[in-house]
C-alpha positions in Angstrom: 11.5 -6.5 -20.5 8.4 -7.8 -21.7 6.8 -9.2 -18.3 8.8 -8.1 -16.0 7.3 -7.9 -12.5 6.9 -3.7 -11.8 6.7 -2.8 -8.4 6.4 -5.8 -5.7 7.0 -9.0 -6.3 4.0 -11.2 -4.5 6.2 -14.3 -5.4 8.7 -13.0 -2.2 5.4 -12.5 0.0 2.8 -10.3 0.2 0.2 -9.0 2.3 -3.8 -9.6 2.0 -5.7 -7.3 4.4 -3.6 -8.5 7.9 -3.2 -12.5 6.2 0.7 -12.2 4.9 1.2 -14.9 2.1 4.5 -16.3 1.4 4.3 -18.3 -2.1 8.2 -19.5 -2.0 8.0 -20.8 1.7 4.5 -22.0 1.7 3.2 -20.3 4.5 0.9 -18.0 5.7 -0.4 -15.7 8.6 -2.6 -13.7 10.1 -2.1 -10.5 12.1 -4.5 -8.5 13.9 -6.9 -6.5 12.4 -5.5 -3.2 12.7 -1.9 -3.7 13.0 0.5 -1.7 10.3 2.0 -4.2 8.6 5.8 -4.7 7.0 7.5 -7.1 4.9 11.5 -7.3 4.4 14.5 -9.6 3.2 14.4 -11.5 6.5 11.1 -10.6 9.2 7.3 -9.4 8.7 6.6 -7.0 11.4 3.1 -5.8 12.6 3.0 -3.2 15.1 -0.3 -2.3 16.9 -1.6 0.9 16.7 0.4 3.6 18.9 3.4 1.4 18.8 1.9 -0.3 22.1 2.9 -4.1 20.5 4.5 -5.9 18.0 4.3 -9.0 16.5 7.6 -10.2 14.4 7.8 -13.6 12.0 10.9 -14.7 11.1 13.0 -17.9 10.2 14.9 -18.9 13.5 16.7 -22.3 12.1 16.3 -25.3 9.8 14.9 -28.6 10.3 12.2 -30.1 11.7 12.6 -29.7 15.5 11.2 -26.5 16.7 12.1 -27.4 20.5 15.6 -27.9 19.6 15.8 -24.5 17.4 13.7 -22.7 20.7 16.4 -23.9 23.3 19.2 -22.8 21.1 17.9 -19.3 20.8 17.1 -19.3 24.6 20.4 -20.3 25.4 22.1 -17.9 23.5 19.7 -15.4 24.9 19.7 -16.2 28.3 16.4 -17.1 28.8 15.1 -20.0 31.2 13.7 -22.4 28.5 12.1 -24.7 31.1 8.7 -23.2 30.2 8.7 -23.8 26.6 5.5 -26.3 25.9 4.8 -28.2 22.9 1.6 -27.5 20.9 0.2 -28.0 17.7 -0.4 -25.2 15.2 -2.8 -26.2 12.3 -0.8 -29.6 12.2 2.5 -28.4 12.4 5.3 -29.4 15.2 5.6 -26.4 17.8 6.8 -24.9 20.6 5.2 -21.8 22.9 6.8 -20.1 25.4 5.3 -18.5 28.6 5.9 -14.7 29.2 9.2 -13.8 29.1 10.5 -10.4 30.9 13.8 -8.6 29.7 14.8 -5.2 28.5 15.2 -3.8 24.9 16.9 -0.3 24.9 16.8 -0.2 29.0 13.2 0.0 28.9 11.6 -3.0 30.4 9.5 -5.7 28.0 7.6 -8.6 28.1 7.5 -11.3 25.1 5.8 -14.2 24.2 7.7 -16.7 21.3 6.7 -19.7 19.4 8.8 -21.5 17.1 6.7 -23.5 14.4 8.7 -26.0 12.0 7.3 -26.0 8.2 9.0 -27.6 5.0 12.5 -27.7 6.8 12.6 -24.8 8.6 11.8 -23.6 11.6 9.8 -20.2 11.8 9.7 -17.8 15.0 6.5 -15.5 15.7 7.7 -13.1 18.4 5.5 -10.8 20.1 6.5 -8.1 22.3 4.5 -5.0 24.3 5.5 -3.4 27.8 4.9 -5.6 31.0 2.0 -3.6 31.9 0.0 -4.1 28.5 0.8 -8.1 28.4 -3.0 -8.9 29.4 -4.1 -6.7 26.9 -2.9 -7.8 24.4 -2.5 -11.5 25.5 -5.7 -12.5 22.9 -3.5 -11.2 19.6 -0.5 -13.1 21.5 -2.4 -16.3 21.2 -3.9 -15.5 17.8 -1.1 -14.4 15.5 0.9 -17.7 15.8 -1.8 -19.9 16.2 -3.3 -18.4 12.7 0.5 -20.2 11.0 -0.5 -22.3 8.3 0.5 -24.0 5.3 -0.7 -21.7 2.0 -3.9 -23.3 0.7 -4.7 -23.4 -3.3 -6.9 -20.1 -3.2 -4.2 -18.0 -1.0 -2.0 -17.5 -4.6 -5.1 -16.2 -6.1 -5.2 -13.3 -3.6 -1.7 -12.0 -5.3 -1.8 -9.1 -7.8 1.1 -8.9 -10.4 2.2 -5.7 -12.1 4.1 -6.9 -15.4 5.7 -4.2 -18.1 4.0 -5.6 -21.3 5.8 -4.5 -24.6 3.8 -3.1 -27.9 4.7 -2.1 -31.0 3.7 1.2 -32.2 2.7 1.8 -35.4 4.0 4.0 -37.8 2.6 7.6 -37.7 1.0 6.5 -34.0 0.8 8.7 -31.5 1.5 7.8 -28.1 -2.0 8.6 -27.1 -3.2 6.2 -29.1 -0.6 3.6 -28.5 -1.7 3.7 -24.7 
């Protein structure tokens, strides 16, 4: 048990404020300040105050062609991929959609998606809100996917790991003295 990680294991991803760092996948992305963030096994989610918008990072496919993955996702979702444009995100190949209108749980929704190739995988950053709030969140919807980047050496220093350490008690030693 000596050295066992107690609590969250930063090797599977961790937050340093709004910055999410995933050491194993060697990626980092900054979500908007003040948004509630959550990491699960298959996606990272950030929700704006009052739940007015959200941003989701997930793996969309394998390979190094973000356009092929974007078109496959669009085809499955019945989305017109003609408005996709190729962009550069911190030196990484990427494809960005325009605003896509649709419905979620019967309500209108507007979203923008960016697919980014990194280390043999294509990641998808989807930002969504209601149609009447698109202009309000436009800057966040551009800045969030454009903050995606490979990790830097200093990123790992931000990780905080708690490990179980074993200590041998001496004969007659109390728990308080051992601690």
